[in-house]
N, CA and C of each residue as an Amber inpcrd file, in Angstrom:
protein
   348
   0.5900000  -1.1450000  -0.0430000  -0.1320000  -0.3850000  -0.0560000
   1.0760000   1.2770000  -0.1170000   0.4210000   2.2920000  -0.8770000
   0.9180000   3.6160000  -0.6680000   0.9880000   4.1040000   0.0960000
   1.7950000   5.1410000   1.0840000   1.8070000   5.5820000   1.8910000
   0.9800000   6.9470000   1.5230000  -0.2000000   7.5860000   1.8890000
  -0.8820000   8.5710000   1.5590000  -0.3410000   9.8490000   1.7740000
   0.5060000   9.8160000   2.8380000   1.2730000  11.1420000   3.2410000
   2.3540000  11.5530000   2.3440000   2.7620000  10.5300000   1.6350000
   3.8880000  10.7070000   0.6250000   3.4540000  10.9880000  -0.5350000
   2.3870000  12.3940000  -0.6590000   1.9220000  12.9470000  -2.1240000
   2.9310000  13.1800000  -3.1840000   4.2670000  13.1330000  -3.0200000
   5.2310000  13.2910000  -4.1010000   5.2910000  11.9460000  -4.7540000
   5.2770000  10.6480000  -3.7680000   5.5150000   9.5080000  -4.2660000
   4.2100000   9.1950000  -5.1980000   2.9630000   9.9640000  -5.3080000
   1.8400000   9.2150000  -6.0280000   2.1400000   9.8000000  -7.4890000
   1.7230000   9.0080000  -8.4460000   1.6050000   9.5490000  -9.9390000
   0.6980000  10.6340000  -9.9770000   1.0050000  11.3690000 -11.2440000
   0.1790000  12.3930000 -11.5060000  -1.3730000  11.9210000 -11.4940000
  -2.4430000  12.5610000 -11.3420000  -3.9000000  12.2910000 -11.1820000
  -4.1940000  11.8820000 -12.8600000  -4.9560000  11.3300000 -12.7290000
  -5.3740000  10.7840000 -14.1460000  -6.8090000  11.3020000 -14.8580000
  -7.4110000  11.8540000 -13.8970000  -8.8180000  12.6530000 -13.6290000
  -8.9200000  13.5370000 -12.6790000 -10.0220000  14.5120000 -12.5350000
 -10.2780000  15.2440000 -11.7380000 -11.1400000  14.9330000 -10.9730000
 -11.2350000  15.6940000  -9.6430000 -12.0210000  15.2320000  -8.5230000
 -13.5990000  15.2370000  -8.8660000 -13.8150000  16.0880000  -9.6560000
 -15.1880000  16.1890000 -10.2670000 -15.7540000  14.9170000 -10.8460000
 -15.0340000  14.2000000 -11.1860000 -15.1470000  12.7940000 -11.9060000
 -15.4340000  11.9510000 -10.8700000 -15.1420000  12.1290000  -9.4840000
 -14.4070000  10.9670000  -8.6710000 -15.7880000  10.2630000  -8.2290000
 -17.1230000  10.7890000  -7.9510000 -18.4410000  10.0860000  -7.9610000
 -19.2100000  10.8190000  -8.7960000 -20.0130000  10.1480000  -9.4090000
 -20.6630000  10.8230000 -10.2930000 -22.1730000  10.1370000 -10.5350000
 -22.1830000   8.8750000 -10.3910000 -23.3740000   7.9230000 -10.1660000
 -24.3420000   8.3550000  -9.2270000 -25.5080000   8.6820000  -9.8110000
 -26.5760000   9.1640000  -8.5260000 -26.6430000   8.0870000  -7.6790000
 -26.4200000   7.1630000  -7.7170000 -26.7400000   6.0980000  -6.3900000
 -25.5080000   6.2190000  -5.6730000 -24.5060000   6.3520000  -5.9300000
 -23.0690000   6.6690000  -5.1450000 -23.4210000   7.9030000  -4.5480000
 -23.6870000   9.2280000  -5.2090000 -23.7620000  10.2910000  -4.6830000
 -24.9400000  10.4430000  -3.3370000 -26.0310000   9.2480000  -3.5990000
 -26.8100000   9.5920000  -2.5580000 -26.2570000   8.5340000  -1.3890000
 -25.5790000   7.6420000  -1.4040000 -24.8810000   7.0120000  -0.4660000
 -23.9580000   7.9360000   0.4860000 -22.8300000   8.7340000  -0.4480000
 -22.2280000   9.2370000   0.1480000 -22.9980000  10.4920000   1.1300000
 -23.9040000  11.0480000   0.5680000 -24.5000000  11.8980000   1.3510000
 -25.3180000  11.3510000   2.7340000 -25.7260000  10.2940000   2.4890000
 -26.4800000   9.4990000   3.5490000 -25.1750000   9.1720000   4.6580000
 -24.2510000   9.0410000   4.3180000 -23.0860000   8.2940000   5.3940000
 -22.9090000   7.1860000   4.8010000 -23.3160000   6.4780000   4.0880000
 -23.2080000   4.8410000   3.6490000 -21.8170000   4.9170000   2.9010000
 -21.3600000   5.7250000   2.4880000 -20.1900000   5.4220000   1.3250000
 -19.0610000   6.4480000   1.8960000 -18.1270000   5.9470000   2.1810000
 -16.6010000   6.6610000   2.6110000 -15.6770000   6.9410000   1.8610000
 -15.5260000   5.8130000   0.7000000 -14.6650000   5.7230000   0.0040000
 -15.1280000   5.0580000  -1.6440000 -14.2200000   5.3470000  -2.4930000
 -14.3150000   5.0040000  -3.9160000 -13.1710000   4.2770000  -4.2840000
 -13.2030000   3.5240000  -5.0510000 -12.2030000   2.8450000  -6.0590000
 -12.1760000   3.0110000  -7.4040000 -11.2780000   3.5790000  -7.8010000
 -11.1850000   3.8130000  -9.3390000 -10.1900000   3.1090000 -10.3490000
 -10.2170000   3.2510000 -11.4100000  -8.9740000   2.5130000 -12.1840000
  -7.7180000   3.3700000 -12.2740000  -8.1540000   4.8320000 -11.8300000
  -6.8070000   6.1220000 -11.8010000  -7.0570000   6.7290000 -10.5670000
  -6.0440000   7.8790000 -10.5800000  -5.9850000   8.4910000  -9.3110000
  -6.8050000   9.8690000  -9.6270000  -7.8620000  10.0010000  -8.8800000
  -8.8190000  11.3690000  -9.2510000  -8.6030000  12.5380000  -8.3480000
  -7.9000000  12.0530000  -7.1340000  -7.7180000  13.1190000  -6.1600000
  -6.6900000  13.1950000  -5.5350000  -5.9770000  14.0250000  -5.0610000
  -5.1210000  14.4210000  -3.8730000  -5.5340000  14.4450000  -2.6640000
  -4.7440000  14.0480000  -1.6140000  -5.1980000  14.4400000  -0.0730000
  -5.2000000  15.8050000   0.2110000  -6.5780000  16.1820000   0.8500000
  -6.8180000  17.4710000   1.2650000  -7.8500000  18.3100000   0.1880000
  -7.8290000  17.3390000  -1.0050000  -8.6220000  18.0880000  -1.9900000
 -10.2210000  17.8270000  -1.6130000 -10.9660000  19.0080000  -2.0570000
 -12.6020000  18.9020000  -1.7330000 -13.2520000  18.4690000  -2.7020000
 -14.1070000  17.6510000  -2.4230000 -15.3090000  17.5260000  -3.8820000
 -16.6790000  18.0090000  -3.1240000 -17.4980000  18.5780000  -4.0580000
 -18.7930000  18.9720000  -3.6630000 -19.8370000  17.8830000  -4.2490000
 -20.8400000  17.4210000  -3.4790000 -21.7850000  16.4500000  -3.9510000
 -23.0560000  17.2640000  -3.7650000 -23.6540000  17.8570000  -4.9020000
 -25.2520000  18.5130000  -4.3290000 -24.9290000  19.4790000  -3.2210000
 -24.2890000  20.2500000  -2.9890000 -23.9590000  21.2110000  -2.1030000
 -23.3780000  20.8200000  -0.8340000 -22.7890000  19.5640000  -0.8030000
 -22.2680000  18.9630000   0.5000000 -20.8520000  18.8930000  -0.1490000
 -19.8150000  19.0710000   1.3150000 -18.5200000  19.3770000   0.7790000
 -17.8330000  17.9000000   1.5660000 -16.8880000  17.3140000   0.8760000
 -16.1440000  16.1140000   1.3690000 -14.3330000  16.2580000   1.1770000
 -13.6710000  16.0930000   2.0740000 -12.0150000  16.3470000   1.9950000
 -11.6210000  15.0180000   1.8980000 -10.8640000  14.7900000   0.8840000
 -10.0410000  13.4620000   0.6550000  -9.1050000  13.1750000   1.6680000
  -9.2410000  11.9190000   2.4260000  -8.0700000  11.8730000   3.6910000
  -6.9580000  11.2190000   3.6130000  -7.4560000  10.0160000   2.1700000
  -6.0760000   9.0990000   1.9710000  -6.4790000   8.5760000   0.5550000
  -5.1760000   8.6550000  -0.0150000  -5.3190000   8.0610000  -1.5780000
  -4.0850000   6.9780000  -1.4610000  -4.5730000   5.5920000  -1.7890000
  -3.4170000   4.6340000  -2.0740000  -4.1760000   3.5710000  -2.8980000
  -2.9710000   2.8490000  -3.5670000  -3.1680000   1.8560000  -4.4630000
  -3.6250000   0.3050000  -3.7460000  -4.4900000  -0.4040000  -4.1330000
  -5.0970000  -1.6220000  -3.6100000  -5.1690000  -2.6940000  -4.9730000
  -4.8170000  -3.5990000  -4.5890000  -5.2880000  -4.9430000  -5.3870000
  -6.5800000  -5.5110000  -4.9130000  -7.3780000  -5.6640000  -5.8270000
  -8.7450000  -6.1460000  -5.8200000  -8.7240000  -7.3350000  -4.8980000
  -7.8770000  -8.1160000  -4.9500000  -7.8490000  -9.3770000  -4.3720000
  -7.6850000  -9.3100000  -2.6810000  -7.2920000  -8.0330000  -2.5190000
  -7.0240000  -7.6830000  -0.8040000  -8.2220000  -6.9280000  -0.2030000
  -9.4910000  -7.0490000  -1.1730000 -10.5560000  -6.2590000  -0.4440000
 -11.1530000  -7.1360000   0.4100000 -11.3710000  -6.5930000   1.5540000
 -12.2700000  -7.1650000   2.5450000 -13.7200000  -6.5880000   2.9370000
 -14.5640000  -7.2330000   3.7280000 -15.9610000  -6.8930000   3.7990000
 -15.9140000  -5.3340000   4.3850000 -15.0350000  -5.1570000   5.0390000
 -15.0500000  -3.7910000   5.7260000 -14.3670000  -2.5640000   4.5900000
 -13.7830000  -2.7800000   3.5200000 -13.5510000  -2.4100000   2.4060000
 -14.9500000  -2.0400000   1.6250000 -15.6000000  -3.0760000   1.7080000
 -16.8560000  -2.9000000   0.7440000 -17.9030000  -2.2480000   1.6440000
 -17.8080000  -2.2690000   2.7660000 -18.7380000  -1.5460000   3.6490000
 -18.3240000  -0.0390000   3.4400000 -17.0320000   0.5990000   3.3890000
 -16.8100000   1.8600000   3.0020000 -17.2770000   2.4190000   1.7860000
 -17.5770000   1.2750000   0.7910000 -18.1150000   1.5900000  -0.3110000
 -19.7800000   1.5400000  -0.6420000 -20.1710000   1.0780000   0.6960000
 -21.7860000   1.2990000   0.8430000 -22.4240000   0.0900000   0.6120000
 -21.7850000  -1.2540000   0.4730000 -22.3250000  -2.4510000   0.3170000
 -21.6290000  -3.5360000   1.4900000 -22.7430000  -4.3350000   1.6490000
 -22.5900000  -5.5440000   2.7660000 -21.3220000  -6.1320000   2.8370000
 -20.9990000  -6.7970000   1.6110000 -19.8690000  -7.5190000   2.1180000
 -19.1760000  -7.3830000   0.2770000 -17.8910000  -8.0060000  -0.0170000
 -17.2380000  -8.1310000  -1.2280000 -17.6950000  -8.3690000  -2.3300000
 -18.7850000  -9.6470000  -2.2230000 -19.6380000 -10.2810000  -3.3540000
 -20.2910000  -9.2480000  -3.8190000 -21.2130000  -8.6110000  -2.7990000
 -22.0530000  -7.4800000  -3.3460000 -21.2620000  -6.3870000  -4.2850000
 -20.3920000  -5.8160000  -3.4980000 -19.4710000  -4.7130000  -4.2730000
 -19.1190000  -5.2360000  -5.7950000 -18.4450000  -6.7010000  -5.8450000
 -18.0440000  -7.0330000  -7.1720000 -19.1380000  -7.0730000  -8.2090000
 -20.1710000  -7.6060000  -7.6340000 -21.4780000  -7.6190000  -8.5310000
 -21.9510000  -6.2890000  -9.0140000 -21.5710000  -5.1350000  -8.3640000
 -22.3150000  -3.7700000  -8.7420000 -21.3180000  -3.4380000  -9.7290000
 -19.9930000  -3.5480000  -9.2340000 -19.0210000  -3.2930000 -10.1750000
 -18.9290000  -3.7350000 -11.6630000 -19.2120000  -4.7950000 -11.5960000
 -19.1890000  -5.8850000 -12.9260000 -20.7360000  -5.1600000 -13.5820000
 -21.4720000  -5.0110000 -12.7390000 -22.7840000  -4.5970000 -13.6730000
 -22.5370000  -3.5490000 -14.1870000 -21.5690000  -2.5920000 -13.9920000
 -21.4640000  -1.0730000 -14.2820000 -20.4570000  -1.3960000 -15.7640000
 -19.5770000  -2.3070000 -15.4140000 -18.5560000  -2.5950000 -16.8360000
 -18.7980000  -4.3400000 -17.3430000 -19.8350000  -4.1330000 -18.0380000
 -19.9350000  -5.7730000 -18.4760000 -18.6780000  -5.9630000 -19.4760000
 -18.3430000  -7.3210000 -19.1970000 -17.2720000  -7.8890000 -19.9510000
 -15.8380000  -7.6750000 -18.9800000 -15.9630000  -6.6840000 -18.0880000
 -14.8940000  -6.3900000 -17.5530000 -14.4200000  -7.5990000 -16.4230000
 -12.9520000  -8.4480000 -16.4970000 -12.8740000  -9.3880000 -15.5430000
 -12.5930000  -8.9350000 -14.2230000 -12.7680000  -9.5640000 -13.2770000
 -12.6580000  -9.4280000 -11.8860000 -11.2600000  -9.9100000 -11.4450000
  -9.8270000  -9.5800000 -11.5710000  -8.9230000 -10.0900000 -11.4030000
  -8.3270000  -9.7390000  -9.9550000  -8.0180000 -10.5170000  -9.3760000
  -7.3830000 -10.2780000  -8.0500000  -6.2470000  -9.7430000  -7.8380000
  -5.2350000  -9.5790000  -8.6570000  -4.2510000  -8.6700000  -8.8770000
  -4.2490000  -7.1990000  -9.4910000  -5.6210000  -7.1420000 -10.0740000
  -5.6330000  -5.9480000 -10.7380000  -5.8370000  -4.8040000  -9.3970000
  -4.8590000  -3.7370000  -9.9070000  -4.7860000  -2.5610000  -8.9290000
  -5.8310000  -1.4150000  -9.1330000  -6.3140000  -0.6380000  -8.1690000
  -7.2710000   0.3220000  -8.1710000  -6.7030000   1.5070000  -7.2210000
  -7.4340000   2.7400000  -7.4160000  -6.6610000   3.7140000  -6.4750000
  -8.2070000   3.9890000  -5.4300000  -7.5310000   3.7600000  -4.3550000
  -8.3680000   4.0020000  -3.2010000  -8.6280000   5.5490000  -3.0150000
  -9.8630000   5.9830000  -2.6090000  -9.8810000   7.5810000  -2.4220000
 -10.8280000   7.5000000  -1.0610000 -10.4520000   7.7340000  -0.0350000
 -11.2490000   7.9720000   1.4420000 -11.5850000   9.2260000   1.6300000
 -12.6890000   9.2710000   2.0730000 -13.0300000  10.9450000   2.2750000
 -13.9330000  11.0190000   3.3260000 -14.3270000  12.0580000   3.9930000
 -15.1910000  12.4490000   4.8050000 -15.5630000  13.6040000   4.8310000
 -16.6980000  14.0640000   5.6250000 -17.7810000  15.6100000   5.2690000
 -16.8120000  16.4450000   6.0330000 -16.8500000  17.7310000   5.2630000
 -16.1100000  18.9260000   5.9780000 -16.9300000  19.6080000   6.9840000
 -16.3940000  19.4090000   7.9850000 -17.4570000  20.4990000   9.4250000
 -16.8890000  21.6500000   9.0340000 -18.1930000  22.6290000   8.4180000
 -17.9190000  23.8410000   8.4480000 -18.7210000  24.5180000   9.7270000
């Protein structure tokens, strides 16, 4: 796992934070407090960056790489799912034909609401 405090060690972002969470169901989970992390195939945010979802602000606290095979039910809970199998089914439904490869790495973005 890459240490999120070593920002200079992270590769350049592949997309902007505005694209981090775009699906309505995911936005609803974040606002309801059910989703506190998202995994993407690229890096969309830096630690300390703020995203706004329907007027609510969230600060990114951790960014690190993770293999799909390392996911636990706790990680799936961060994503708003009961377990890894439910998370996996959801991801594969968004990306028909995509294989679920345990060695495939994704970028984890953990966030929390901004206290104003």
